[in-house]
N, C-alpha and C positions, 0 to 999 in steps of 0.2 A: 897331435892326436895319437892316443895310444892304439896299439895294434888291436883290430877287431871292434873298436868303438864306432858307433854310428855317427854320421855327420850331424852337426847342429844346424837348425835353420838359421838363415841370415837374420840377425836382429833387426837390421834396417828394413827388410822385407816384412817382418812381423809387425812393424810400426804402421804398415799400410792397412791393417785390419780396421774396417770402418766401425765407428761407435754406434751404439743403439740409437742415440739422438740423430746421427746423420742418416741412418737407415729409415728412421721415421719420417724423414723429409723427402724420401724418394716417391716418385709418382705411384709405383706399384704398392708401396705400403700405405700411402694415403688412401688409395682405392680400397685396400683391404680393411682399413679402419672404418669405412662406410658400411661394410658388411658384417664386421665382427667387433666384439667388445675390445676396448683398448688393452685391458690387462691380458687378454688372450693373445693379442698380436705381440705385445711386448714380451710376454713369456716365450712365444715361439721364436722371436728374434734372439733372445738370450740363449735358448737351447741350441739354435742353429750355430750361433757364434761359438758356444762351448764345444759342440761336436767338431766343428772345423778346426778349432785350436788343437783339440786332441789328435786329430788326423795328421797335423803338421808338427807334432811333437818330434823329438829327436829322431831323425831318419826320414821324416816326411818332406814333401816338396810343396811349399806354399805358393800361392799365386804370386805373380811378379809385381802387380800394380794394385792400387786401391780399386780401380775400375773392375779388375778381374775378381778381387775379393767380393766386391758388391754384387756383381753378376752371379757369382756362385751362390752367395747367401740368398739372394732374391729367388733363385731357382728352388731352394730348399724350404724356405719359410712357409709356402702354402701347405706343404705336407705336414709341417709341424702344427700349423693352425688346425688342420683337419683332425689330427690325432687329439689335440687338446679339447676339441668340441665334440668328439665322439663319446657317448656315454660309457662309463666304465662297466656298468651293469648291463649286460646284453643278453638277448635271447640266444639259446643254444639248442641245436638239434641233438638230442641224446641218442646216440647209436651204440652206447656201451652195453645195453642189455640189462643194466641195473635200474630197476623200476623206480625205487625210492632212493635216488642218488643224492646223498647229503651235499656233496660239493656242487651239484648242479641244481640245488634248490628244493630237493625232496619232491613232494607231490605236486604235479601240475593241477591247477584247479579245474573243476567242471565249468562248463560255460555258464551255468546258473550262478556259480560263485563269482565268476568274472563280472557278470552283469550287475550282481549285487554290490560288488566293490565299486564299480564305475558309478552307479546311481548314488551310492552313499558318499563317495568322494566328491562328486560334482556339485554338491549343495549341502543344505542343512538336512537333518534327519531327527526323528524322535528317539535319539539314542538313549536319553535318560528323561524322557518327557512322556507322561501318560496322556495321550490325546483324548481319552474318554473323560478323565477327571480334570485335566489341565494342571496336574501337579507332577512333581518329580518322582521318578522311580528308578530302580536299579537297571543298569544296562544288561544285566544277565537275564532279565525277563525274556529277551529275544531268543535265548537258546536253552534256558533251564528246563522247560517242559519237554522240549524235543529230546534232550539228553535223558531225562527221567523215563520217558516212554521207551526209548531205544535200549536202555540198560537195565531197567527195573530197579534203579537205585532210589533211596528215600530222599536224597538231597544231592545237589550238584553245584560245583563252583568251577569257574574258568579263569585262568591266568595266561600270561603271554607265552609260556612254553612248559614242557614237562619238567625241565630242571627247576624252574620256578615253582612248579606244583610240589615237587619233592621238598624243596627248601621251605615252602610255606607250611606244609604238613609237619615237618620236623620241628620248625620253630614254634608253631602253634600248639602242637600236641606233646612235645618232649623237651622243650628248652630247660636246661639245668638238670635233666634226668637221663636215664640210661635207655639206649635203643639197642636191642640184640639183633645182630646180623651174622649170617654164616660167612666164614672166611672165603668160601667159594663164590660168594656173591658181592664181594667188595670190588666192583667192576670200575673200569675207566672206559667211558664212552668218548667218541670223537669230540675234539674241542676242549679237552682237559676237564670233562665232567667226571669227577671221581667221587664215589660215595663217601669215603672218609673226609674229603675236603668239604663237601656239601654239609656233612654232619657237623663239622667243626664250625662252619659259618652259621649254622642254625642255632648253635648253643647247646645242642644235644650231645650226650656222651656216648661214644661208640663203644660197644662191648662185643668183641668178636667171639663167635662160638664155633665149635667143630674144627675141622681142618680144611685145607684148600680143596681136597678132593672128596672128603667124606664128612657129612654133617648129619647127625641123627636127632630125633625129637628130644632125646634125653639131654643133649647138649644145651638146648634152649631151656629145658626145665631146670637143670642144675644152675644155670647162670641167672635165672630170674630171681629178683629180690623186690623188696618194697620200693626201691628206687626205679624199677623198670617201668617206662612209660609206653613203649611200643615193641612189638615183635615185627621186624621188617623183612620182607622177602623182595628180592630184586631180580628183575628179568636180566639174563645174561645177554648182552648185546654184542653182535659181531663175532661171537665165538661160541663154541660148545665144548663140553668136557665129556670125554669117553674113557672107557677102560675101568679101572678100579675106583668107581665113584659111587656116591650115594648122596641124595638130598632129600629134604623134608618137603612133601607135597603141601600145597596151599591149604587143602582141606584139613590135613593133619595139624598144621600150624594153627589154623583158625580154631580147631577143637581145643588145642592146648590153651590158646588165648582165652577162650570162653571159660575154661576150667579155672584158670588163674586170675581171671578178671582183668586181663591186659589186652588192649586193642591190638589188632593185627593190621598192618598196612602192606600193600603190595604195589611196588613200582612196576607196572606191567609194560609200560613203554610204548608198545606198538599201536594200541588203540583200535583194534579191529571191531567193527560193528557187524560186518558181514561174516558169516561162518564159512571160512575157507575150506574147512574139512569136508563140507558138503559138496565141494567142487573137486575133491581129491587132492587138496593141498594141505597136508597136516603141518603142525608146528606151532600154532599159537591159539589160545582161547579167545573168544570174543569178550568184550567187557562184561556183558551180561553173564556169561559162563564163569568168568573170574569171580564176580561178586557172589554168584550162587554157591561157590565153594566155601564162603564164610568170612573172608577178610572184611573188616569194618570199613576200610577205606582203600580205594584203588586210584592210582594216577596213570594217565596215558597221554600220548602226543596226539595232536590234531592233524599233523602233516605226514604221518606215516601210513599205516594201513587204512586209516579212516579216509585218507585222500583229500583232506581239506587244507586249511592254512595253518601256519605255525600257531599252536595253542597248547596249553596244558590243562587237561580236564581232570577234575577231582570229583569222584563219585563215592557214595557210601551211605552210612547211617547218619541221620540228621544230627545226632548228639556229637558226632565227630566233625562233620563237614560244616554245619551252620556257624560254629564259632570262628572258623577260618575266614568267613566272609567279612567279619568285623575286625580281623587282625590288622595292625598297622601296615604289615608288609603287603596286604592285598592291593592297596592303592598303588604302591610302588611297582607291583608286578602285574597290574591289571591289563587285560587284553584291549587293544585299541579298536576303534569303530570299524576299520576296514577289515581286519581279521574277524571281527565279530560278525560282520555282514556275510563274509565268505563262509564262515563256519555254519551260520544258520541256514544258508542256502544249501550247503553240502549235506547237513543233517536231514533236511527235508526230503532229499532224494532217497534216503534210507527207509522211508515209509513203505516202500515196495522193493524187494530184493532185485527183481528183474529191471526195474528202472535204475536202481543204483549201479548194477553191473553195466548197463548200457550207457550211463551218463557220467559216472565217476571214473576219470582216466586211470587211476591206479588199479581199480578193479578190472576195467576193460583190458588193460595191458597184461595183468597177471593171469587172467582167466582166458585170454585168447588161445584157441587151439593152435597146435603147431601147423596144421594145414593153412590156416588163415594167415599166419605169420609168413609162411613160405610163399603164399600168393603175393604178399606185399613185396617180398624179395624179388620174385620174378617180374613184378610190375616195374620195379626200379631198373632191373637189367634191360627189359624191353625198351624202356625210355632212353637209356644210355646208348644202346646199340643202334639207335637211329642216327646217332652222331658218329661219323667215321673219322678216323685219324686221331682219336684222342689218346691212343697208346695204352688203353686200359685193358686188363684181363679180368674178367668177371665170372664168378660162379656162385652157386648157392651151396652153402655148407651147413650141416647140422651142428649145433652147439648147445650151450645151456645158459639161460638167463638167471639172474639173481633177484629176489625180492628187494634186497638192499635195506638200508636204514636200520640194520641190526634186528629186524623184525623176525626173520626166520633164517638163522645162520646156517642151518643144515639143508635148506631147500634149494634144489636146482630145478629149473623149469626148461624142458626141451624147447629149442627155438630154431629159427632159421636165420643165417647171416649171409650177407653178400660179401664174399671174399674178394678183395681188390688188390691187384698188383699192377705195376707199370713197366713197360718195356725198357725204359731208360732211366726212370727215377727210382731212387731208393725208397722203400716203403716208409722209412722214418720221415723222409722229406715230404712225402705225400700226406702222411698223417699230420705233420706240422702245418702244411699249407691249408688243410681242411680246418684244423683247429683255429688258425689265425684268420680264416676267411670271414665273409659276411653273407649269410649267417654262419656262425661258427658251428662246426660239426665235430663231435667228440666220439671217436670209436675206440677200438682196442687192437693191439698188434699181437698176433699169436702165430708162431711157427713161420715167420717171415712173410705173413700176409696181414693186410689191414682188414679186420672184420667189422662190418657194420651190422649190428644186431637189429633186426627189423621189428622185434617185439616192442621196443621203446620208440620206434619211429612211427608216428601216426600217418594215416593215409594222406591227409592234406599236406604233409611235409615232404612227400616223395618228389614233387616237381622241384622244390627248393634244394633238396638233397642231390638230385641229379645235376642241377645247375652248378651247385657247389663243387661236386666231383669233377665236372668238366672243366671248371675254372682252375681247380687245383692241379689237374693233370696237364694243363696247357704248358708247353715248353716253348719259349720264344728265344 
């Protein structure tokens, strides 16, 4: 053996590794097969064998006998089975302070939406069946009038998300023709949604106007030709431009479109029905306000500021929207019955602003005053301090929450966080333990402390959050 080389395991002792077939014959595994599907158990055995072989690679010390191998493997297989049967998609307590957190599923549904999904999923429904006449009709009947009433649009269409809505509009209105877009609005949104790529897939031709930081109405006017099908304005998601900048307002672009006879489309993205400026949160127009500025067609998301399920909502003039409903892509991109049920239930809440604020979680979280959030933080601390010996240090700290979802990139909302540290445990380990626990808790680390932003932790989640913290802080 060369100097410094690790010792190799004895090949004779590695031959004692039991086979999958022999393990399946043991009493413990036969009992496991009575409780779990065979593929799950076999997969767990193979993973346990693979992990143990890796442990006794060069430099490891393998068990001496087949019995020792078997005993060790049998002690590990139940945990492997449990991991295999645990759902990959799990509920998370969002303590990040990001209200519309894309990675955590964006908008939590209102209770009315959850009930609607459950009732629709649990049996048959009149999804595309007119109970009055006994004939077939469009599934969009369930939301179309609600959208028209709330936005003031002439026509509305709904597909499975806003990227799909943009794709359908471009394909249906501008395939083979030119679409003018400011260079400052050629954005990339999370998940590789890039305006130039969507444009290429739609068959429309991208024509860039202006510069990255400054675009004027004259830039659009000079670039417009007989081949121009659309003037497109895109909401900048997740970033803002400051300094030496200039952009064309939607009203000004719509006025140019009317003068040139070219439709104007706005990808608004955020989908606000509630007027946040009335509550002192500037940064985004409502869908009704956006349409009033003149664009012929506007697209928005259902699961951002609207606070509903994933959906892409297209609103605007009948001459532009109605043909899209018959486009071949509409069926490929159509909204499913569960999202449709949740969307209809969420939209109904907006008939009254006070009810919407009280019942739609996104609105409730964003509009909650700092004192109310601070009260939740103190409630969590009181609950935790009843348990002695946890080793936790707790305090309430002022910080800022984010609307998230790219809806209001410049907006910060004052909030209250529970700052957590541990007398013996590194804050990174505490954060990981919370994240990997059940339920999973996701917070953020700032200045050596774990911050749990109580704006995005609802009152009913406080007991679970306290229990998760105590469990994570336990040092055995």
